[in-house]
C-alpha positions in Angstrom: 0.0 0.0 0.0 2.8 2.4 0.9 4.6 1.6 -2.3 1.4 2.3 -4.3 1.0 5.6 -2.6 4.6 6.5 -3.2 4.3 5.6 -6.9 1.2 7.7 -7.2 3.0 10.7 -5.6 5.9 10.3 -8.0 3.7 10.0 -11.1 1.7 13.1 -9.9 5.0 15.1 -9.6 6.1 14.0 -13.0 2.7 14.9 -14.5 2.8 18.4 -12.9 6.3 19.0 -14.2 5.4 17.7 -17.7 2.7 20.3 -18.3 4.9 23.4 -18.2 7.6 21.6 -20.1 5.2 20.8 -22.9 3.9 24.4 -22.9 7.5 25.7 -23.1 8.2 23.5 -26.0 5.0 24.7 -27.8 5.9 28.3 -27.1 9.5 27.8 -28.4 8.1 26.2 -31.6 5.7 29.1 -32.1 8.6 31.6 -31.8 10.6 29.7 -34.4 7.7 29.6 -36.9 6.9 33.3 -36.2 10.5 34.3 -37.0 10.6 32.2 -40.1 7.3 33.6 -41.5 8.3 37.2 -40.7 11.5 36.7 -42.5 9.7 35.3 -45.6 7.1 38.1 -45.6 9.8 40.8 -45.2 11.9 39.3 -48.0 8.8 39.3 -50.2 8.1 43.0 -49.4 11.7 43.9 -50.3 11.5 42.0 -53.5 8.2 43.6 -54.4 9.6 47.1 -53.7 12.7 46.5 -55.7 11.0 44.9 -58.7 7.6 46.5 -59.3 7.6 49.2 -62.0 5.9 52.4 -61.0 3.4 54.5 -63.0 6.3 56.9 -63.5 8.0 54.5 -65.7 4.9 54.0 -67.9 4.1 57.7 -67.9 7.6 59.0 -68.7 9.3 56.0 -70.3 6.7 54.0 -72.2 9.3 51.6 -73.3 9.8 50.5 -69.6 13.4 51.8 -69.3 14.1 53.6 -66.1 17.1 55.8 -67.0 17.2 59.5 -66.5 13.5 60.3 -65.6 14.3 63.6 -64.0 16.1 65.0 -67.1 19.2 66.1 -65.3 21.5 64.0 -67.5 22.3 61.4 -64.8 20.6 58.1 -64.4 20.4 56.2 -61.1 21.8 58.9 -58.8 21.4 56.5 -55.8 23.5 53.9 -57.7 26.3 54.0 -55.1 24.1 52.1 -52.7 21.6 52.9 -50.1 22.3 56.6 -49.8 19.0 57.4 -48.1 19.3 54.6 -45.6 15.9 53.1 -46.2 17.1 49.6 -46.9 16.9 49.8 -50.6 19.6 50.7 -53.1 18.9 52.5 -56.5 15.7 54.1 -55.4 17.1 57.7 -55.1 14.3 58.5 -52.6 16.4 61.1 -50.8 14.0 63.9 -50.6 15.3 65.8 -53.6 13.5 66.6 -56.9 15.4 63.9 -58.7 13.6 60.6 -58.5 14.6 57.9 -60.9 12.1 55.3 -59.7 11.3 55.0 -56.0 10.4 51.5 -54.7 6.6 50.9 -54.6 5.5 48.9 -51.6 2.5 46.6 -51.7 -0.8 48.3 -50.8 -2.2 45.0 -49.2 -0.6 41.8 -48.0 -2.6 40.0 -50.6 -0.6 41.9 -53.3 2.5 39.8 -52.4 0.6 36.7 -53.5 -1.2 38.1 -56.5 2.1 39.4 -57.8 3.9 36.1 -57.2 6.3 37.1 -54.5 4.7 34.9 -51.8 2.6 32.3 -53.3 0.9 32.0 -56.7 -2.1 34.0 -58.1 -3.2 30.8 -60.1 -2.9 28.2 -57.4 -5.8 25.7 -57.3 -6.7 22.8 -55.0 -7.5 19.2 -56.0 -11.0 20.2 -57.0 -9.9 22.9 -59.3 -11.0 25.8 -57.0 -8.7 28.8 -56.8 -6.9 29.2 -53.5 -7.3 32.9 -52.5 -4.4 35.1 -51.7 -5.6 35.4 -48.1 -5.6 31.6 -47.8 -2.1 31.3 -49.2 -0.6 34.0 -47.1 1.3 32.6 -44.1 -0.6 32.9 -40.8 0.7 34.5 -37.7 1.2 31.3 -35.5 0.4 33.3 -32.3 -3.1 34.0 -33.5 -5.6 31.1 -32.7 -8.8 33.0 -33.7 -10.5 30.8 -36.3 -12.6 33.7 -37.6 -9.5 35.8 -38.6 -8.1 35.3 -42.1 -4.4 34.6 -42.5 -3.7 38.2 -43.6 -5.8 39.6 -40.7 -3.6 38.0 -38.1 -0.7 40.4 -39.0 -0.2 44.1 -38.3 1.0 45.8 -41.5 3.1 49.0 -41.1 2.4 51.6 -43.8 4.5 54.4 -45.2 3.3 57.3 -47.3 5.8 58.8 -49.7 5.5 62.2 -51.4 7.9 63.2 -54.1 8.3 65.2 -57.3 9.9 64.3 -60.6 10.4 65.9 -63.9 9.1 63.9 -66.9 11.6 63.7 -69.7 8.9 63.3 -72.4 7.0 66.5 -71.7 9.4 68.4 -69.4 6.7 68.9 -66.8 7.2 68.4 -63.0 4.8 66.0 -61.4 4.0 65.2 -57.7 3.1 61.7 -56.6 2.0 60.2 -53.4 2.5 56.5 -52.7 1.2 54.6 -49.7 2.2 51.0 -49.1 3.2 48.3 -46.6 7.0 48.6 -45.8 7.0 46.1 -42.9 4.8 43.6 -41.0 4.6 42.7 -37.3 2.8 40.0 -35.3 -0.7 41.1 -34.3 -0.2 39.3 -30.9 0.1 41.2 -27.6 1.9 38.2 -26.1 5.6 37.9 -25.2 8.3 35.3 -26.0 10.0 33.1 -23.5 12.8 35.7 -23.4 10.3 38.4 -22.4 10.3 40.1 -25.9 7.0 41.1 -27.2 5.9 39.1 -30.3 5.1 42.5 -31.9 8.8 43.4 -31.6 10.2 40.5 -33.6 
């Protein structure tokens, strides 16, 4: 009888210890997945911004050649690297009236899928039904709300850019405003095992 009680006590202690260990393991896995998905999404945003042609190109260079849009005789003034320290080279978005094609950020997270940077706009399931951009988009693993779509689990950060440029075709100066998503954060208010907010990853 005493041995049975001792065994029950030992098993109870093991069970009590196992629960927080399992929770810690799940939390650690969640953090790994969150960091990986944030890295993929941010890489897609950067690729989108570096590759998408702006309306400036079609308006001032119908042939699609960037070149010297501002008409000052020099193309790619930011060609030495990331002069304006915004994380992108060759965008020349330094506040001067000499823009040779600033990066255009996606207006929605779904744009990353529909433009082919994070998924495919023509992906279908086994029944031939199109899988939407919101469904393809990676989900924030910290969000367990089944009513929220994958894109709704993230907190997009927007930037609005105002700039001027001179069109080499008509010699006129134009002003443009672009608003887009330059970064994304977790929508969770929770914290990691290290005490860092998920939103700060």
